[in-house]
C-alpha positions as CSV (number, residue, x, y, z in Angstrom):
1,M,19.0,-19.1,-6.9
2,A,17.4,-16.0,-8.4
3,G,14.3,-14.6,-6.6
4,E,10.8,-14.2,-8.0
5,L,11.4,-10.5,-8.7
6,A,15.0,-10.7,-9.9
7,G,15.9,-8.0,-12.4
8,R,12.8,-5.9,-11.6
9,V,12.8,-2.3,-10.3
10,A,10.1,-1.6,-7.6
11,L,9.1,1.9,-6.6
12,I,7.3,1.8,-3.2
13,T,5.8,5.1,-1.9
14,G,5.7,5.9,1.8
15,A,8.1,3.1,2.4
16,A,10.5,4.4,5.0
17,S,8.5,2.6,7.7
18,G,5.5,0.4,8.4
19,L,3.8,-1.6,5.8
20,G,5.8,0.0,3.0
21,L,9.1,-0.9,4.5
22,A,8.0,-4.5,5.2
23,T,6.9,-4.7,1.5
24,A,10.3,-3.3,0.4
25,R,12.1,-5.9,2.4
26,A,10.0,-8.7,1.1
27,F,10.6,-7.6,-2.5
28,A,14.3,-7.1,-2.0
29,S,14.6,-10.6,-0.5
30,E,13.2,-11.9,-3.9
31,G,15.8,-10.0,-5.9
32,A,14.1,-6.7,-6.7
33,R,15.9,-3.4,-6.8
34,I,13.9,-1.1,-4.5
35,V,13.3,2.6,-4.8
36,I,12.1,3.9,-1.4
37,N,9.9,7.0,-1.6
38,D,8.9,8.9,1.5
39,L,7.9,12.5,2.4
40,R,10.8,12.4,4.9
41,P,14.2,12.5,3.0
42,D,16.4,11.3,5.9
43,A,14.0,8.4,6.7
44,A,14.0,7.4,3.0
45,R,17.8,7.5,2.8
46,A,18.1,5.5,6.1
47,A,15.7,2.8,4.8
48,A,17.5,2.5,1.5
49,A,20.8,2.2,3.3
50,A,19.4,-0.6,5.5
51,L,18.2,-2.4,2.4
52,R,21.7,-2.1,0.8
53,A,23.2,-3.5,3.9
54,D,20.8,-6.4,4.3
55,F,20.3,-7.2,0.6
56,P,23.6,-6.1,-1.1
57,G,22.9,-7.5,-4.5
58,E,21.1,-4.4,-5.7
59,A,21.8,-0.6,-5.5
60,H,18.6,0.3,-3.6
61,L,17.7,4.0,-3.9
62,A,15.8,6.7,-2.0
63,V,13.7,9.5,-3.4
64,A,11.8,12.1,-1.3
65,G,8.6,13.7,-2.4
66,D,4.9,14.4,-1.8
67,V,2.8,12.0,-3.9
68,S,0.0,14.5,-4.0
69,D,2.0,17.1,-5.9
70,E,2.0,16.6,-9.6
71,A,5.2,18.5,-10.3
72,V,7.0,16.6,-7.6
73,V,5.8,13.3,-8.9
74,T,6.8,14.1,-12.4
75,A,10.3,15.0,-11.4
76,M,10.6,12.0,-9.0
77,V,9.6,9.5,-11.7
78,G,11.9,11.1,-14.2
79,D,14.8,11.0,-11.7
80,I,14.1,7.3,-11.0
81,L,14.0,6.4,-14.7
82,A,17.2,8.3,-15.3
83,Q,19.0,6.2,-12.7
84,T,17.4,2.8,-13.3
85,G,16.0,2.9,-16.8
86,R,12.7,1.3,-15.8
87,I,10.0,0.9,-13.2
88,D,8.5,-2.6,-13.3
89,I,6.5,-2.6,-10.1
90,L,4.8,0.4,-8.4
91,V,3.4,0.0,-4.9
92,N,1.2,3.0,-3.9
93,N,1.5,2.8,-0.2
94,A,1.9,6.4,0.9
95,G,-0.8,7.5,3.3
96,M,-1.6,9.2,6.6
97,P,-3.7,8.3,9.6
98,D,-7.2,9.5,10.2
99,S,-8.2,11.7,13.1
100,F,-11.1,9.6,14.6
101,V,-13.0,12.9,15.0
102,P,-16.8,12.9,14.4
103,T,-17.7,14.0,10.8
104,V,-19.5,17.2,11.9
105,D,-16.3,18.3,13.7
106,Q,-13.8,17.5,10.9
107,P,-12.4,20.6,9.2
108,L,-12.4,20.5,5.4
109,S,-8.6,20.7,5.4
110,H,-8.5,17.3,7.0
111,W,-10.8,15.8,4.5
112,Q,-8.9,17.3,1.6
113,R,-5.4,16.3,2.8
114,L,-6.5,12.6,3.2
115,I,-8.1,12.6,-0.2
116,D,-5.0,14.3,-1.7
117,V,-2.5,11.8,-0.2
118,H,-4.4,8.5,-0.5
119,L,-6.5,8.8,-3.6
120,T,-5.0,11.6,-5.6
121,G,-1.5,10.3,-4.8
122,T,-2.4,6.8,-6.0
123,Y,-3.8,8.3,-9.2
124,L,-0.9,10.7,-9.9
125,V,1.9,8.2,-9.3
126,S,0.1,5.5,-11.3
127,K,-0.6,7.7,-14.3
128,T,3.0,9.0,-14.3
129,V,4.6,5.6,-14.1
130,A,2.3,3.8,-16.5
131,P,3.6,5.5,-19.8
132,G,7.0,4.0,-19.3
133,M,5.6,0.5,-18.8
134,I,3.4,0.9,-21.9
135,E,6.3,2.2,-24.0
136,R,8.6,-0.7,-23.1
137,G,5.9,-3.2,-24.0
138,E,6.9,-5.6,-21.3
139,G,4.0,-5.0,-19.0
140,G,4.2,-4.1,-15.3
141,V,2.5,-4.3,-11.9
142,I,0.8,-1.6,-9.9
143,L,-0.3,-2.4,-6.4
144,N,-2.5,-0.1,-4.3
145,L,-3.4,0.1,-0.6
146,N,-7.1,-0.2,-0.1
147,S,-8.5,-1.0,3.4
148,I,-11.5,-2.7,5.1
149,A,-12.5,1.0,5.6
150,G,-13.0,1.3,1.9
151,V,-15.5,-1.6,1.8
152,V,-17.4,-1.6,5.1
153,G,-18.8,1.5,6.9
154,L,-16.6,2.6,9.8
155,P,-18.0,5.6,11.7
156,V,-15.9,8.8,12.0
157,R,-13.4,7.4,9.4
158,T,-15.1,9.7,6.8
159,A,-12.2,11.0,4.6
160,Y,-10.1,7.9,5.0
161,S,-13.0,5.6,4.0
162,A,-14.0,7.7,1.0
163,A,-10.4,7.8,-0.2
164,K,-9.9,4.0,0.2
165,A,-13.2,3.3,-1.5
166,G,-12.0,5.5,-4.4
167,I,-8.8,3.5,-4.6
168,G,-10.8,0.3,-4.9
169,M,-12.6,1.6,-7.9
170,L,-9.5,3.2,-9.4
171,T,-7.9,-0.3,-9.1
172,R,-10.7,-1.8,-11.1
173,V,-10.7,1.0,-13.8
174,L,-7.0,1.0,-14.3
175,G,-6.9,-2.8,-14.3
176,C,-9.4,-2.8,-17.2
177,E,-7.8,0.1,-19.0
178,W,-4.2,-1.1,-18.9
179,G,-4.9,-4.8,-19.2
180,P,-4.2,-4.7,-23.0
181,H,-0.7,-3.4,-22.2
182,R,-0.1,-6.3,-19.8
183,I,-0.1,-3.9,-16.8
184,R,-1.8,-5.6,-13.9
185,V,-3.4,-3.4,-11.3
186,N,-4.5,-4.8,-8.0
187,A,-5.0,-3.8,-4.4
188,V,-4.6,-5.2,-0.9
189,A,-7.2,-4.3,1.8
190,P,-5.6,-4.8,5.2
191,G,-7.8,-5.4,8.2
192,Y,-6.8,-4.5,11.7
193,M,-3.0,-4.7,11.8
194,M,-0.9,-4.6,14.9
195,T,1.3,-1.7,14.1
196,P,2.9,1.0,16.4
197,L,-0.1,3.3,15.6
198,T,-2.6,0.5,16.5
199,E,-0.8,-0.1,19.8
200,K,-0.9,3.6,20.6
201,L,-4.7,3.7,19.8
202,I,-5.3,0.7,22.0
203,A,-3.4,2.3,24.8
204,E,-5.4,5.5,24.4
205,G,-8.7,3.6,24.5
206,K,-9.6,4.5,20.9
207,I,-9.5,0.9,19.8
208,D,-10.9,-2.0,21.7
209,E,-8.5,-4.9,21.1
210,K,-10.7,-7.7,22.5
211,R,-13.8,-6.5,20.6
212,I,-11.9,-6.5,17.3
213,R,-10.5,-10.0,18.0
214,R,-14.0,-11.3,18.8
215,R,-15.2,-9.7,15.5
216,T,-12.4,-11.3,13.4
217,P,-13.0,-15.0,12.5
218,M,-9.3,-15.8,12.9
219,G,-9.3,-14.1,16.3
220,Q,-6.1,-12.0,15.9
221,F,-4.6,-8.8,14.4
222,G,-2.5,-9.0,11.3
223,T,1.1,-8.0,10.9
224,A,3.0,-5.9,8.4
225,D,4.5,-9.1,7.0
226,D,1.1,-10.5,6.2
227,I,0.5,-7.5,3.9
228,A,4.0,-7.7,2.5
229,Q,3.6,-11.4,1.6
230,A,0.2,-10.7,-0.1
231,M,1.9,-7.9,-2.1
232,L,4.7,-10.2,-3.0
233,F,2.3,-12.7,-4.4
234,L,0.4,-10.1,-6.5
235,A,3.7,-8.7,-7.8
236,S,5.0,-12.1,-8.9
237,D,4.3,-14.1,-12.0
238,R,2.1,-16.4,-9.8
239,A,-0.6,-13.8,-10.1
240,R,-0.1,-13.2,-13.8
241,F,-3.8,-13.6,-14.6
242,I,-5.1,-11.5,-11.8
243,T,-6.0,-7.8,-12.3
244,G,-8.5,-5.2,-11.3
245,T,-9.2,-6.8,-7.9
246,T,-8.8,-6.0,-4.2
247,L,-7.5,-8.8,-2.0
248,P,-8.7,-8.7,1.6
249,V,-6.0,-9.5,4.1
250,D,-8.1,-9.2,7.2
251,G,-8.5,-12.6,9.0
252,G,-12.0,-12.9,7.6
253,Y,-13.2,-9.6,9.0
254,M,-15.2,-8.5,5.9
255,A,-16.6,-12.0,5.3
256,W,-18.3,-12.3,8.7
257,G,-21.9,-11.3,8.7
258,A,-23.6,-13.2,11.6
259,P,-25.1,-11.3,14.6
260,S,-22.7,-12.9,17.0
261,D,-19.0,-13.1,17.8
262,A,-16.8,-14.5,15.1
263,F,-14.2,-15.9,17.5
264,P,-14.7,-17.4,20.9
265,L,-12.3,-15.2,22.8
266,E,-11.6,-16.5,26.3
267,E,-11.6,-13.8,29.0
């Protein structure tokens, strides 16, 4: 039986590991041909090779490149189109972690790099991929990575939060602008996810695991697969009338507003 994304080509940036790789695997399981982008060439090639081994129906590819560099993005998209002939789905996942340093101590270079990778990268890859979607006249899907940090105020997450908030508005604007071309633009806003980075921050005492669980109505951290499944829904025809929106995948974190614990965590 053909999968929901059979016959479609999906470019996923920053996809050699983490949420991007989980999304790549979810899409591949539904028949999509995956193009793995990552800043690390060897990691991108290894991830693509693993996809070919696990999902041998398609010739999954790897392309390296910095999404914040316009010349690199132009060359990268041109190379993909030369090899595949089309890009039906774009997932703007590439990003980098924040420093958790107080704003007054953050160097401008840190601010600029996070804005460049998260916000400018999402803008650049989207505007470079969209013309091909428009020209083919068959529509397309662009999915962005927002965050709870782009919606609620998280102290010391200055550059990261500003970039993610910008991605939320960019999602709205492009969803409206490209809707007439049947290009749907949406975003997913992860809450606190249990990733290797999160585990490291918990171990270092920079994140209080129990406090976050008490603050989350569902009482737990999310997983990479939770994000991948939300992305799969938004990429599929099941979401054919959804555009310009950000879907929270956060266990209810952003919905909670009472001055009390959201989840009765047993000590």
